[in-house]
C-alpha positions in Angstrom: 81.1 39.9 59.0 82.1 41.9 62.1 83.1 45.6 61.9 85.2 47.6 64.3 83.7 51.1 64.8 85.1 54.3 66.0 83.4 57.5 67.2 84.1 60.7 69.1 82.4 63.7 70.7 84.0 67.0 71.6 83.0 70.5 72.6 84.8 72.7 70.1 85.3 76.4 70.7 84.0 79.2 68.4 86.0 79.3 65.2 88.2 76.3 66.3 89.2 73.2 64.4 89.0 69.6 65.5 91.1 66.9 63.8 91.0 63.1 64.1 94.1 61.4 62.9 94.3 57.5 62.9 97.5 55.7 63.9 100.0 54.9 61.1 98.7 52.1 58.9 95.1 52.5 60.0 92.4 53.5 57.5 88.9 54.6 58.5 85.7 55.6 56.6 83.8 58.3 58.4 80.2 57.5 57.9 78.5 60.3 59.8 79.3 63.5 61.5 77.3 66.4 62.9 76.6 68.8 65.7 74.2 69.7 68.4 72.7 73.1 67.7 74.4 76.0 66.0 75.5 76.2 62.4 76.7 73.2 60.4 80.5 72.8 60.7 82.8 72.7 57.7 84.1 69.1 57.3 86.8 67.6 55.2 90.4 66.3 55.3 93.7 67.8 56.2 97.3 66.7 56.1 98.3 69.2 58.8 99.2 71.9 56.3 96.5 71.9 53.7 92.7 71.6 54.4 90.1 70.4 51.9 86.5 71.1 52.8 84.2 68.4 51.4 81.3 70.2 52.9 81.2 73.8 54.1 78.8 75.3 56.6 76.5 76.8 53.9 76.0 73.5 52.0 72.8 71.6 52.4 73.0 68.6 54.7 73.6 65.5 52.6 75.2 62.1 52.9 78.9 62.3 52.8 81.5 59.6 53.4 85.2 60.5 54.0 88.1 58.0 53.8 90.9 59.0 56.2 94.3 57.7 57.2 97.4 58.9 59.1 98.4 61.2 56.2 95.0 62.7 55.2 92.8 62.8 58.3 89.4 64.2 59.4 89.1 68.0 59.9 86.0 69.7 61.3 85.8 73.5 61.7 83.3 75.1 64.0 82.0 78.0 62.0 79.6 79.1 64.7 80.2 82.1 67.0 79.8 79.9 70.1 81.1 76.6 71.3 79.5 73.6 69.6 79.3 69.9 70.4 80.6 68.1 67.4 80.8 64.3 66.7 81.6 61.6 64.2 81.4 57.9 63.8 83.1 55.5 61.4 84.3 52.1 60.5 87.9 50.8 60.4 88.8 49.4 57.0 
């Protein structure tokens, strides 16, 4: 069985958000996300108006899978006071 993967890296400014929105009709499971240095970002989903934090910066690091699509997509918030390098990887469903 072959899987098609997706991933991304971005330097996100202090207090800024980063969203990853698949094309219409595409579904993805985000299998991992993280940062290099700094505090853990808040991570969850958004529909462009409402945000849901599945894990906030003060939560202990734990395995977390997030299913996203064009309507409800990945949202990462840099809670650090400085720019952070954030990243994710996932699999197209």
